[in-house]
ROLOTOR-942868 format. One line per field, with one value per residue: z, x, y of N, C-alpha, C in turn; residue number from 0. Coordinates in pm, whole numbers. Layout:
N
nup = [Z; ...]
neast = [X; ...]
nnorth = [Y; ...]
caup = [Z; ...]
caeast = [X; ...]
canorth = [Y; ...]
cup = [Z; ...]
ceast = [X; ...]
cnorth = [Y; ...]
n = [NUM; ...]
This chain:
94
nup = [-393; -484; -705; -943; -856; -820; -868; -744; -518; -325; -352; -278; -354; -592; -871; -839; -587; -422; -593; -467; -225; -241; -312; -146; 17; 290; 590; 887; 1244; 1602; 1936; 2196; 2474; 2542; 2658; 2486; 2245; 2175; 2289; 2075; 1851; 1915; 1955; 1646; 1560; 1687; 1487; 1269; 1298; 1373; 1173; 897; 969; 1048; 742; 608; 620; 546; 286; 155; -77; 18; 141; 45; 89; 353; 414; 291; 496; 800; 738; 738; 991; 1256; 1463; 1811; 1886; 1678; 1695; 1621; 1359; 1023; 1007; 698; 620; 782; 693; 448; 428; 596; 376; 223; 306; 257]
neast = [2243; 2062; 1993; 1744; 1666; 1612; 1851; 1796; 1703; 1870; 2137; 2283; 2525; 2831; 2928; 3200; 3236; 3115; 3276; 3523; 3512; 3414; 3642; 3809; 3848; 3947; 3857; 3817; 3736; 3717; 3735; 3554; 3526; 3387; 3058; 2901; 3013; 2877; 2615; 2504; 2526; 2375; 2125; 2122; 2090; 1873; 1680; 1713; 1635; 1349; 1248; 1329; 1181; 896; 857; 851; 1056; 1402; 1459; 1267; 1149; 1166; 1401; 1690; 1572; 1552; 1768; 1879; 1729; 1813; 2071; 2057; 2006; 2044; 2389; 2482; 2740; 2847; 2820; 2622; 2568; 2517; 2550; 2667; 2715; 2921; 3149; 3139; 3302; 3540; 3657; 3709; 3954; 4150]
nnorth = [-1658; -1393; -1424; -1369; -1115; -864; -569; -292; -359; -412; -302; -5; 96; 246; 69; -11; 135; -195; -377; -314; -373; -652; -776; -810; -1091; -1165; -1242; -1231; -1317; -1315; -1271; -1092; -911; -683; -562; -403; -461; -704; -663; -526; -717; -907; -738; -741; -970; -1053; -852; -955; -1228; -1164; -1012; -1227; -1456; -1411; -1271; -1510; -1692; -1800; -1849; -1699; -1422; -1159; -1208; -997; -727; -721; -725; -522; -341; -369; -316; -18; 73; 232; 176; 227; 128; 167; 469; 530; 538; 436; 53; -41; 192; 213; 12; 70; 334; 221; 64; 234; 313; 180]
caup = [-295; -497; -842; -957; -732; -883; -781; -684; -413; -231; -359; -272; -386; -734; -856; -793; -396; -466; -641; -350; -152; -324; -354; 32; 60; 414; 685; 1068; 1390; 1755; 2041; 2256; 2623; 2488; 2671; 2417; 2096; 2249; 2294; 1927; 1774; 1985; 1900; 1558; 1547; 1705; 1469; 1141; 1312; 1341; 1041; 867; 966; 945; 576; 523; 604; 418; 100; 97; -149; 84; 244; 46; 143; 480; 440; 295; 573; 871; 698; 772; 1125; 1279; 1554; 1947; 1884; 1515; 1681; 1567; 1180; 950; 942; 565; 570; 835; 596; 311; 505; 579; 267; 128; 357; 125]
caeast = [2120; 2011; 1950; 1620; 1586; 1628; 1979; 1793; 1640; 1968; 2254; 2300; 2642; 2836; 3032; 3316; 3271; 3078; 3424; 3640; 3410; 3442; 3829; 3845; 3821; 4025; 3770; 3861; 3641; 3781; 3697; 3535; 3470; 3303; 2950; 2818; 2931; 2770; 2489; 2422; 2577; 2274; 1999; 2111; 2080; 1779; 1570; 1728; 1564; 1242; 1235; 1334; 1022; 817; 870; 855; 1198; 1570; 1423; 1207; 1197; 1227; 1556; 1750; 1512; 1551; 1911; 1948; 1696; 1873; 2199; 2047; 1950; 2212; 2438; 2532; 2895; 2940; 2816; 2476; 2600; 2456; 2681; 2670; 2832; 3112; 3159; 3209; 3399; 3634; 3705; 3715; 4005; 4191]
canorth = [-1651; -1316; -1456; -1352; -1065; -686; -496; -193; -363; -427; -184; 141; 202; 243; -76; 54; 62; -289; -457; -332; -481; -773; -857; -869; -1226; -1222; -1231; -1258; -1350; -1285; -1248; -963; -881; -558; -540; -319; -474; -817; -641; -540; -812; -963; -727; -792; -1076; -1052; -815; -1104; -1370; -1202; -1000; -1326; -1562; -1248; -1299; -1659; -1792; -1768; -1866; -1591; -1317; -1017; -1138; -861; -566; -754; -706; -414; -239; -380; -241; 129; 61; 267; 90; 256; 113; 227; 606; 605; 532; 197; -39; -14; 341; 222; -64; 154; 418; 102; 13; 339; 376; 102]
cup = [-374; -638; -869; -889; -805; -814; -718; -569; -298; -239; -342; -320; -485; -743; -892; -661; -406; -493; -521; -278; -165; -325; -220; 68; 197; 505; 840; 1191; 1503; 1801; 2127; 2387; 2656; 2511; 2536; 2269; 2127; 2199; 2166; 1842; 1813; 2000; 1711; 1445; 1550; 1575; 1259; 1165; 1302; 1221; 907; 846; 984; 821; 525; 553; 542; 364; 59; 19; -120; 147; 173; 58; 253; 499; 442; 460; 703; 835; 738; 862; 1237; 1453; 1670; 1899; 1757; 1624; 1633; 1430; 1159; 937; 804; 555; 684; 777; 466; 359; 495; 464; 195; 182; 290; 37]
ceast = [2053; 1972; 1802; 1548; 1645; 1739; 1916; 1730; 1725; 2086; 2224; 2439; 2684; 2928; 3135; 3338; 3232; 3226; 3542; 3605; 3432; 3530; 3863; 3810; 3856; 3881; 3814; 3713; 3755; 3662; 3651; 3529; 3396; 3103; 2848; 2828; 2884; 2620; 2413; 2462; 2414; 2131; 1994; 2049; 1891; 1635; 1625; 1618; 1389; 1134; 1204; 1188; 926; 739; 875; 968; 1308; 1549; 1326; 1246; 1274; 1396; 1656; 1680; 1534; 1733; 1942; 1857; 1782; 2055; 2159; 1928; 2082; 2200; 2465; 2642; 2943; 2880; 2713; 2476; 2506; 2580; 2726; 2781; 2963; 3173; 3234; 3305; 3569; 3768; 3778; 3897; 4165; 4213]
cnorth = [-1507; -1327; -1463; -1201; -922; -662; -350; -241; -364; -333; -116; 174; 176; 108; -58; 0; -87; -396; -458; -395; -633; -845; -840; -981; -1291; -1158; -1291; -1232; -1364; -1277; -1156; -945; -743; -607; -514; -360; -632; -769; -574; -609; -888; -910; -722; -875; -1105; -947; -892; -1188; -1329; -1160; -1079; -1402; -1448; -1273; -1405; -1711; -1763; -1769; -1765; -1474; -1170; -1025; -1035; -741; -635; -693; -572; -311; -231; -327; -116; 148; 74; 229; 174; 289; 139; 388; 608; 630; 391; 174; -38; 116; 324; 112; 4; 259; 351; 79; 104; 378; 328; 128]
n = [0; 1; 2; 3; 4; 5; 6; 7; 8; 9; 10; 11; 12; 13; 14; 15; 16; 17; 18; 19; 20; 21; 22; 23; 24; 25; 26; 27; 28; 29; 30; 31; 32; 33; 34; 35; 36; 37; 38; 39; 40; 41; 42; 43; 44; 45; 46; 47; 48; 49; 50; 51; 52; 53; 54; 55; 56; 57; 58; 59; 60; 61; 62; 63; 64; 65; 66; 67; 68; 69; 70; 71; 72; 73; 74; 75; 76; 77; 78; 79; 80; 81; 82; 83; 84; 85; 86; 87; 88; 89; 90; 91; 92; 93]
């Protein structure tokens, strides 16, 4: 997906941090009754849809920039931190 894109457009962390994140192969999904979490996820989905359609679709060369931009959009459910920072903090614990 990122073939042909300059890495500085979407990588903002050290190779060590990225290696730790990439080593984690297990992803779990679960249900939630939290209206706050559902609202945040719906808001994020709306932003992705808007930005991707505005830039020409999922095959647009702007996709890495969209991902970076939305990973730096603060979220109330994360106590107004950035999602990418919350992910980094989570993986630094392990």
